[in-house]
C-alpha positions in Angstrom: -0.5 -44.4 -18.2 -3.3 -42.2 -16.8 -6.2 -40.9 -18.7 -5.4 -37.8 -20.8 -7.2 -34.7 -19.9 -9.5 -33.2 -22.5 -9.4 -29.3 -22.4 -13.0 -29.2 -23.4 -13.9 -30.8 -20.1 -12.7 -27.7 -18.2 -15.1 -24.8 -17.7 -16.1 -22.3 -15.1 -19.7 -21.0 -14.9 -20.7 -17.9 -13.1 -24.0 -16.2 -12.5 -24.6 -12.9 -14.4 -25.5 -10.1 -12.0 -26.6 -6.8 -13.6 -24.8 -3.8 -12.1 -24.7 -0.2 -13.0 -20.9 -0.2 -12.9 -19.0 -3.3 -13.9 -15.6 -4.2 -12.7 -14.1 -7.7 -12.3 -11.1 -8.9 -10.5 -8.8 -11.7 -11.7 -6.3 -13.4 -9.5 -3.7 -15.6 -11.1 -2.8 -18.6 -9.0 0.3 -20.7 -10.0 0.8 -23.8 -7.9 0.0 -22.6 -4.3 1.0 -19.0 -4.8 -0.7 -15.9 -6.2 1.3 -14.6 -9.2 -0.6 -11.4 -9.5 -4.0 -9.8 -10.2 -5.9 -7.8 -12.8 -8.9 -5.6 -12.7 -11.1 -5.1 -15.7 -13.7 -2.4 -16.2 -16.3 -1.6 -18.8 -15.9 1.2 -21.3 -19.2 2.9 -20.6 -22.3 2.8 -18.3 -24.8 0.2 -19.2 -22.1 -2.0 -20.8 -21.4 -5.4 -19.2 -18.4 -6.6 -21.2 -15.0 -5.9 -19.7 -13.1 -7.3 -22.6 -10.3 -4.9 -23.6 -11.0 -5.7 -27.3 -14.5 -4.3 -26.7 -13.2 -1.0 -25.2 -12.8 -2.1 -21.6 -9.7 -1.3 -19.6 -7.4 -3.6 -17.6 -5.0 -2.7 -14.8 -2.7 -4.7 -12.7 -3.2 -4.9 -8.9 -1.7 -6.7 -6.0 -4.4 -8.8 -4.2 -4.5 -8.4 -0.4 -3.9 -11.4 1.9 -7.6 -12.2 2.3 -8.2 -12.3 -1.5 -5.0 -14.2 -2.1 -6.0 -16.9 0.4 -9.5 -17.3 -1.1 -8.1 -17.5 -4.6 -5.6 -20.2 -3.6 -8.3 -22.2 -1.7 -10.8 -22.0 -4.6 -8.1 -23.0 -7.2 -7.2 -26.0 -5.1 -10.8 -27.0 -4.5 -11.5 -26.8 -8.2 -8.2 -28.6 -9.0 -7.1 -25.6 -11.1 -3.8 -25.0 -9.3 
Protein backbone atom coordinates (compact mmCIF):
# COMPACT_ATOMS: atom_id res chain seq x y z
CA UNK A 1 0.00 0.00 0.00
CA UNK A 2 1.08 3.55 -0.62
CA UNK A 3 1.71 6.20 1.97
CA UNK A 4 -1.49 7.78 3.31
CA UNK A 5 -1.82 11.47 2.60
CA UNK A 6 -1.96 13.77 5.63
CA UNK A 7 -4.45 16.65 5.07
CA UNK A 8 -2.23 18.90 7.17
CA UNK A 9 0.47 18.63 4.49
CA UNK A 10 -1.73 20.47 1.97
CA UNK A 11 -1.62 24.25 1.89
CA UNK A 12 -1.68 27.13 -0.50
CA UNK A 13 0.13 30.36 0.33
CA UNK A 14 -0.50 33.61 -1.43
CA UNK A 15 0.97 37.07 -1.09
CA UNK A 16 -1.26 39.77 0.44
CA UNK A 17 -1.63 42.78 -1.86
CA UNK A 18 -3.37 45.81 -0.36
CA UNK A 19 -6.05 47.17 -2.70
CA UNK A 20 -8.73 49.81 -2.37
CA UNK A 21 -11.40 47.44 -3.63
CA UNK A 22 -11.03 43.74 -2.96
CA UNK A 23 -12.57 41.05 -5.11
CA UNK A 24 -11.33 37.51 -5.47
CA UNK A 25 -12.14 34.87 -8.02
CA UNK A 26 -12.44 31.17 -7.24
CA UNK A 27 -12.39 28.56 -9.98
CA UNK A 28 -13.38 25.01 -9.06
CA UNK A 29 -11.51 22.31 -10.96
CA UNK A 30 -12.70 18.71 -10.76
CA UNK A 31 -10.44 16.26 -12.53
CA UNK A 32 -9.50 18.06 -15.72
CA UNK A 33 -12.63 20.19 -16.03
CA UNK A 34 -13.82 23.48 -14.57
CA UNK A 35 -16.97 22.87 -12.54
CA UNK A 36 -17.75 26.55 -11.98
CA UNK A 37 -16.57 29.80 -10.50
CA UNK A 38 -17.30 32.19 -7.69
CA UNK A 39 -16.44 35.83 -7.05
CA UNK A 40 -16.23 37.23 -3.53
CA UNK A 41 -16.19 40.91 -2.59
CA UNK A 42 -15.62 42.82 0.60
CA UNK A 43 -18.47 44.43 2.49
CA UNK A 44 -16.93 47.89 2.68
CA UNK A 45 -14.02 50.02 1.50
CA UNK A 46 -10.82 49.42 3.45
CA UNK A 47 -11.86 45.88 4.39
CA UNK A 48 -9.73 43.01 3.06
CA UNK A 49 -11.81 40.00 4.14
CA UNK A 50 -14.17 38.63 1.53
CA UNK A 51 -15.64 35.99 3.85
CA UNK A 52 -19.43 35.92 3.59
CA UNK A 53 -19.58 35.36 7.36
CA UNK A 54 -17.74 38.68 7.74
CA UNK A 55 -20.24 40.58 5.58
CA UNK A 56 -18.70 39.92 2.17
CA UNK A 57 -20.78 38.83 -0.80
CA UNK A 58 -20.40 35.87 -3.14
CA UNK A 59 -21.71 35.42 -6.66
CA UNK A 60 -21.47 32.58 -9.16
CA UNK A 61 -19.80 33.22 -12.49
CA UNK A 62 -18.71 31.22 -15.51
CA UNK A 63 -14.95 31.50 -16.08
CA UNK A 64 -13.92 32.25 -19.67
CA UNK A 65 -11.72 29.84 -21.65
CA UNK A 66 -8.45 31.59 -20.73
CA UNK A 67 -9.16 31.50 -16.98
CA UNK A 68 -10.46 27.93 -17.19
CA UNK A 69 -7.31 26.74 -18.97
CA UNK A 70 -5.08 28.49 -16.41
CA UNK A 71 -7.00 27.00 -13.49
CA UNK A 72 -6.77 23.49 -14.93
CA UNK A 73 -3.06 23.90 -15.63
CA UNK A 74 -2.27 25.20 -12.12
CA UNK A 75 -4.41 22.55 -10.43
CA UNK A 76 -2.55 19.85 -12.36
CA UNK A 77 0.88 21.37 -11.66
CA UNK A 78 0.07 21.55 -7.94
CA UNK A 79 -1.41 18.03 -7.97
CA UNK A 80 -4.73 19.45 -6.76
CA UNK A 81 -6.93 18.03 -9.52
